[in-house]
C-alpha positions as CSV (number, residue, x, y, z in Angstrom):
1,A,-22.4,-1.1,-41.5
2,L,-21.2,-2.4,-38.0
3,S,-23.0,0.4,-36.1
4,Q,-26.3,-0.5,-37.6
5,T,-26.1,-4.2,-36.7
6,S,-27.5,-5.6,-33.4
7,Y,-25.4,-7.7,-31.1
8,T,-26.3,-10.2,-28.4
9,V,-24.1,-11.4,-25.6
10,A,-24.3,-15.2,-25.7
11,S,-22.7,-15.9,-22.3
12,I,-20.5,-14.4,-19.6
13,N,-17.9,-16.4,-17.9
14,T,-16.7,-15.3,-14.5
15,T,-14.0,-16.8,-12.4
16,P,-13.2,-15.9,-8.8
17,R,-9.8,-14.4,-8.2
18,Q,-8.0,-12.9,-5.4
19,V,-5.9,-9.8,-5.8
20,K,-3.0,-9.4,-3.4
21,P,-2.0,-5.9,-2.4
22,P,1.4,-4.6,-3.5
23,K,4.3,-4.9,-1.2
24,P,5.0,-1.8,1.0
25,F,7.4,0.8,-0.3
26,I,11.1,0.6,0.4
27,T,13.4,3.4,-0.5
28,S,14.0,2.2,-4.1
29,T,10.4,1.5,-4.9
30,L,9.3,4.9,-3.5
31,Q,11.9,6.6,-5.8
32,R,10.9,4.5,-8.8
33,E,7.1,5.2,-8.4
34,C,7.7,8.9,-7.8
35,S,9.8,9.1,-10.9
36,S,7.5,7.2,-13.2
37,K,4.1,8.6,-11.9
38,L,5.1,12.1,-10.8
39,G,8.2,12.8,-12.7
40,F,10.2,13.5,-9.5
41,S,14.0,13.2,-9.4
42,V,15.5,11.1,-6.6
43,A,16.4,14.3,-4.8
44,E,12.9,15.7,-5.0
45,T,11.4,12.4,-3.8
46,M,13.7,12.2,-0.8
47,Q,13.1,15.9,0.1
48,C,9.3,15.3,0.0
49,A,9.7,12.1,2.0
50,Q,11.9,13.9,4.6
51,R,9.2,16.5,5.1
52,L,6.5,13.9,5.5
53,Y,8.7,12.1,8.0
54,E,9.5,15.3,10.0
55,N,5.8,16.1,10.2
56,G,4.9,12.6,11.4
57,Y,3.0,11.4,8.4
58,I,5.3,8.4,7.4
59,S,7.8,6.1,9.1
60,Y,11.5,6.6,8.3
61,M,12.0,6.5,4.5
62,R,15.4,4.9,4.2
63,T,14.7,1.2,4.5
64,D,15.1,-2.0,2.5
65,S,12.6,-4.2,4.5
66,T,9.0,-5.0,3.4
67,V,8.0,-6.6,6.7
68,L,5.7,-4.6,8.9
69,S,6.2,-4.6,12.7
70,S,3.5,-6.5,14.6
71,D,2.3,-3.2,16.1
72,A,1.8,-1.6,12.7
73,D,0.1,-4.7,11.4
74,S,-2.3,-4.7,14.3
75,L,-3.2,-1.0,13.9
76,A,-3.9,-1.5,10.1
77,R,-6.0,-4.6,10.7
78,G,-8.0,-2.8,13.4
79,S,-8.7,0.1,11.2
80,V,-9.8,-2.0,8.2
81,E,-12.1,-4.0,10.5
82,R,-13.7,-0.8,12.0
83,L,-14.1,0.8,8.6
84,F,-15.1,-2.1,6.4
85,G,-15.9,-5.1,8.7
86,T,-14.1,-8.4,9.4
87,N,-14.7,-9.8,5.9
88,F,-12.1,-7.4,4.6
89,V,-9.3,-8.3,7.1
90,G,-6.9,-10.8,5.6
91,T,-5.7,-13.9,7.4
92,T,-2.1,-14.0,6.2
93,V,0.3,-12.3,8.5
94,Q,4.0,-11.6,7.9
95,A,4.8,-9.3,10.8
96,S,8.0,-8.8,12.6
97,Q,8.2,-8.8,16.4
98,E,10.4,-5.7,16.1
99,S,8.8,-2.3,16.6
100,G,9.7,0.0,13.8
101,A,13.5,-0.4,13.5
102,H,13.5,-2.0,10.1
103,E,10.1,-1.8,8.5
104,P,8.9,-0.5,5.2
105,I,7.8,3.1,4.6
106,R,4.2,3.3,5.9
107,P,1.8,5.9,7.2
108,S,2.5,6.8,10.9
109,I,-1.1,7.6,11.6
110,I,-3.8,5.1,10.7
111,D,-7.4,6.1,10.9
112,G,-6.7,9.0,13.2
113,E,-4.9,6.9,15.8
């Protein structure tokens, strides 16, 4: 019945929208995501994060700040600009003047730097 009927799309309405990236991980959100998406316990998550930290892949994993240091922000923006162009670099900046003391969990190496 329905599979033998033809259909026509009368109109398509599109609206521009901007999608903001999620906030960077802090310790509790890392643990929550690893639990829900990977089935990891808190201990498994922190052991894995510790290994990533010890091997230089992520910044320190015990943090409650979501504000990147200005150095990390500059590195990320530079990588996005090199890889994708200036149209993909956002204009809003919420960076701290501190260098790494209290920033979110983030990759230590960005674009091979």
